[in-house]
N, C-alpha and C positions, 0 to 999 in steps of 0.2 A: 504493498500500499504506499503510497507518495501522499504525503501531506505538502503543501504550500504554502506559505505563513506571509503576510503583510501587516505591519503595523505603523500606521502614520508614515506608510510611503518609504519603510525603510530603516524602521528602528528595532531591536529585540525589545520589546515591550509590551506594557497591557494585557489585554485578554489572551490574544494568540500566544503571547508567552506563556502563561499560566497554562493553558491548553497543552502546549508543545510539552514542557517540564513533566505536564501528568501523564502524557502520554509516553516520554521517555522512561520514566520511572515505573510503566506497567511492564515493560521490557517486550512488548510487542516486536514481531519483525517490521517496523515501519521507517521508511525513509522521508527526512525531515528536510525540506527547502525552504529557505529564508530569502525573501527579498530585501537588500542592504541598500542602503544608501552610503557611498563611498566615505562622506563625511559623519557617519555614525556606525562607521566598521568598527572601531576601537568597544562598542557596546556588546559585541557579541561575544560570548564564550570560546575559547578554542575547542575545533572538533565541530563547530555547526556551520553545516552546509549553505553558502549562499549566492544568490546570483544578484550583478549589479540592478538599482532599480531603474526600471520604467524602459529596459531595455529589450531586445529579441531573446535573450538568454530566459528571462521572466515570462515573455508571452509563451516560450517554450514550455517554460516548467508549469503554468498553468494550463496551460491545452493538453498537457501529459498528466496531470493529477487527477488521483482519486478524490480527494479534500482539497479543498480553499478553505482558509481560516483568514479572515482579514475584520480590522477594525474600522474602515473607513472606504469610500469607493475607491475600486481599482479603476484608475482613469486611463485605462488601455484596449487598445483593440486586439481582442482575442476571442477564440472560439470554443464555447465551453461545451466538453463532452456532454453528451446526454446523461450519461449515469455519474458526472462528477456531483460531489455534493458540495456546495457552496455554502457555507456557514459564516453568517455578517455578525461579528458580535458588537459593532458600534463602539462608541466612546464617550458615553456620557448620559445620563439623566438629561432631558432637555428642559431647560428654562427659557433661552430664548428659541424663537420659531427658528424652524430648519426645514430646508427642499422646498417643496410645493408650497408652503405655508410662508415662506419669508416675505418681507415685506418689499423689497429689492433685489435683484439678483442680475448681472452682466446679462447681456443679450446672447443666448444660446448655451449657457452653463449648465442650467436646470436640464435641458434636452439631451446635453452630454453626458451627466453624471446620471440621469434614468437610465440609460443604456446598461450601464452597471445594475443598476436596482432589479433592473428584469430578470439578471441571471443568477438572482441570491436564493436558495431553496428555503433558509430557516434563519430568523433575526432573533437575537438575545435582547432580551427586555430585563433591566434591574429592579423592574419593581412594579406596583399595580397601578400607579400611577403615570407610567410611561408607556404602557403597552398598549393604549388605544392613540395615543398622541405619534407613537414612532410607526403604527400602521397607517395612521393617515396621513401623515408629512409625506410618508414615501411612496403612498397608494400602494401598498405590498399585500399582495395575497396571498404569501406562503406563511410558514408557522412561525409565529412569535412567541419564543420558550420564556416565559417567564422564570426566569432561573436565579438571577442576581448577577453581579459580574465576577467572574474569575480573577481579574485583576486583584480584586479586594479582598480575596481571602487573606492574604497575607498581613491585613489590618487588624485581624482579630486573631490569626493563628499563633501558634507556641513561638513560632520563629521572629517573631515582629521585633522583640526587646535587642535579639541578636543584630538584626537587619540595622537597628536604630543605633546603636553602639560604633559599630563597623562604620557605616559610613560618617557619622560625625568624626571618628579617628583618621578617615580618611582625608575628608575636608580641614582637618586641622580644628575642631571646633569639640572646646570643653564642656565636660556634662552639666556645670553650671551656667553656661551661656544659652541665653533665650536666644532661639531660632524664628525668626519670623518669615515663613514662606510665602512671597508675592507673586501670586498668579492671574494675572491680566488676561482676558480672552483678545482676540482680533476685532478687527472693525474692518467691516466687509468695505466700505468706502475708500478704507487707507490700502488695502490690498488688492482688491477687484478691478480697480481703475489706473487707466492708462495714465500713468505718472505719480500713481499714489506713493506714498514715502513709508507705506508697510507697516510703520510701528512708532508712536509716539508716546513715551514714558511720562506721565504725568506726574505720578507720587513721587516727591521730590526727596528722594534717596539720602542727599546730604542733610539736610533738616532732620530726617528720621535716625539717622546714625550721629548727629552731633547732639541732638537732644538726649535721646537714651543713652548712650554711652557706651563702653568699653565692653558691657557683657550681654550687646546685643549683636547677631549676624543675619543679615537680611539673606534670603537665598531667593534671587529672581526666576523665575521659569515661566518664559512667555509661552505664546502659542506656537506649535511646529511651523505654521506656515508662516511666521515672522523673526523665527529665532536667528535667521541669519543678518538682522537688522541690529543686532544689540550691540553696544560698545560700553563696555561699563568700566574704562581706562580711571586710575587715579582714584577707585573707591575701594580701599582695603578690606573693608567689614562688608562688603557687597559681593556676593559669589552669584556668578553667571551658572546657575544650575538647569539652562535650558538645553543644554547637549548631554544631560545626564540619563543614562539609557534609560530609567524608569521611575515615573512620577512616584508611585507607590512607597517607592524608599524614601524620596522627600518628604513626604506624610509623616513617616515614622520617625524622621530627623529633627523635624519641626516641634514647634511648641504653639503655635498660633499661624493661622492663615489669614492673609488679606487678598482677598481677590475682588471682582466685580461681578460679571455675569455668567463667570465660567461655571461649566458643568465640574468642575474638581470641586466645588462647594459639595455636592452631594455625597462624594466619596470620601472627602476629608472628615465630614460630619460621623463616619463609621466612629472615627478615631476617638469622638467625644471632645476633642479640642476646640477652644475658642476657634469661633470665626468672626472676621471683621468684614467690612463690604466698602470699597471707594468708590462711589457712584457719581462722579462727577460729572457724567454727562447722561443720567438716567432718562429725564423726558426723551432727550432725543434719539437715544438707544431704542428704548421700548415704543414711541411713538412712529418714529421716523426707519430707521436704520433696519432693525432687525424685527422688533415685538416679541411679548413674550407668551407663554402659555398660561400662567400661574400670576395673580396678583403677587408680585415679588416683596413690595411692601409689607402685605400682610403675612407671609411666608415667614421671611427672611430670619435666620436663627441666630441674628447678631446684627449690630447697629448699621445702618447706612449713612456714609460720612462723606461729607461733599468738598472737603480741602485736605490738604497733605497735614496740616497744623490739626485737624479734627482726627485724623489716623494717629498720627502720634499722640494725642491726647488719652485715646481710648487704649493703646499700646501701653501707656505709662498707666494707666487705671487698670490693668485687665483684669484680675479679679474680681471688680466691682461691676466692669463690663458684661463679665460671663454671668455672674449673679442676677444680674438686670434682666438678662435674655434667656434663662435657664429653661423657664417654660416653654417658650416660642422653639427652641434647642430641641426640647424633647418631642414637641410635634411634629417639627421636619423628619427628624429621626423617626419616629413612628410612620408617618408618611413616604419615605424615600429611602429608608436603609431597611426595612423589615425582612430583605432576603439576605441581607449580609451576615451571613453566620458561620463564616469560612470554609462553606462546602457548595459555592456555585460551581466550581470547578468540577466536581464529583458529580453534580447533576448534570453537567453538560455530557461528561463522559458516558453516564447512564443512557443518555438519551441519544446521542448520536454516533457513540463509540462503543458499542456494547462488545463484550470480551469475548465473546462465541461468533463473532459475526462481521460481515463487512460494515462501513458506514451508512446509517440509515439517512436516506432520502427523504423527509415528510413528504404527504400528499399536499395537495393546494388546497388552501384554506377556503372554507365557505361562511360567508358571514351568517349567522344564527336567525332563524325565523325571528322578525320583529324588533330586531338589533338596531335598526336605524341605518343612517348613513355613516360614513368614517369621521374620524375625530380630526378635527384640525383647520 
């Protein structure tokens, strides 16, 4: 059996990594091939077979695969064999609108990506709230397997503390240092328009580090679409973690997350650590650029902050801020983290990779009678 993996167009990460590691641990006679971006090749373990991202070798691997496991669109021209199982894990609970539901997209983009969606056989959902949204946004008629995210198993598993200690040691961060993980999402109009600047860092990192002192380090993790646009020269207590292979390890190393509208909030909430939201462009992002599926101001498990100074003030008084939002945080976890029990990967293997047979391709989904239209 040949399994071909892709994560964020060439990283060794996310739910495809969790599925890969679990399949390897079974000892089954499986050939594993990964799509690898040369700039992220350092993140692949020795012995993992790779092919260059987006090239003819990747197309050939896809066309020969028995199983394809990807966490985002495969924006390539390839012919899927009739018996191939294409398992789309996706990469986050959707707060912001995606695909057919977005407010704006460049001409032709949705049509091109929809061509890949039509190849999917099954799609993973991290929670009951996401299932109808993902199905509706993608117009997907295959199986949506509501099993949780394999990538998050490490956040509740026994090896989490060891991962935290290892990564902090690798980064030279002491046990008593407070680590702030900042994970801003991308802005469509900065990335997808001709001449767009790609990324604009709005949080004043110099103010943050100078006011909070020597015992605070910032790990900056920008979206994979804009990681090439970042320059942190001259900021010794700010670490560019955008090139670290797997963000789950950063969640474990961190003590608090600052984000905006990124789906990282849903994964980080599994840890129970505080969340702060730097929402300087909330109205524009919500009403013009992308739009939300949920009333963000109602469900946010932490404060919505509009200036860098407000973010620093909240970080300086973190225990009080966390206590103030404890009830909202608990409701958030009940709504979005109810399947994150450390066994999502087990459920994926049981459903799609039975120990005694070939991979299982699900039958096309049929809407139950009286269920109404698709969400979105």
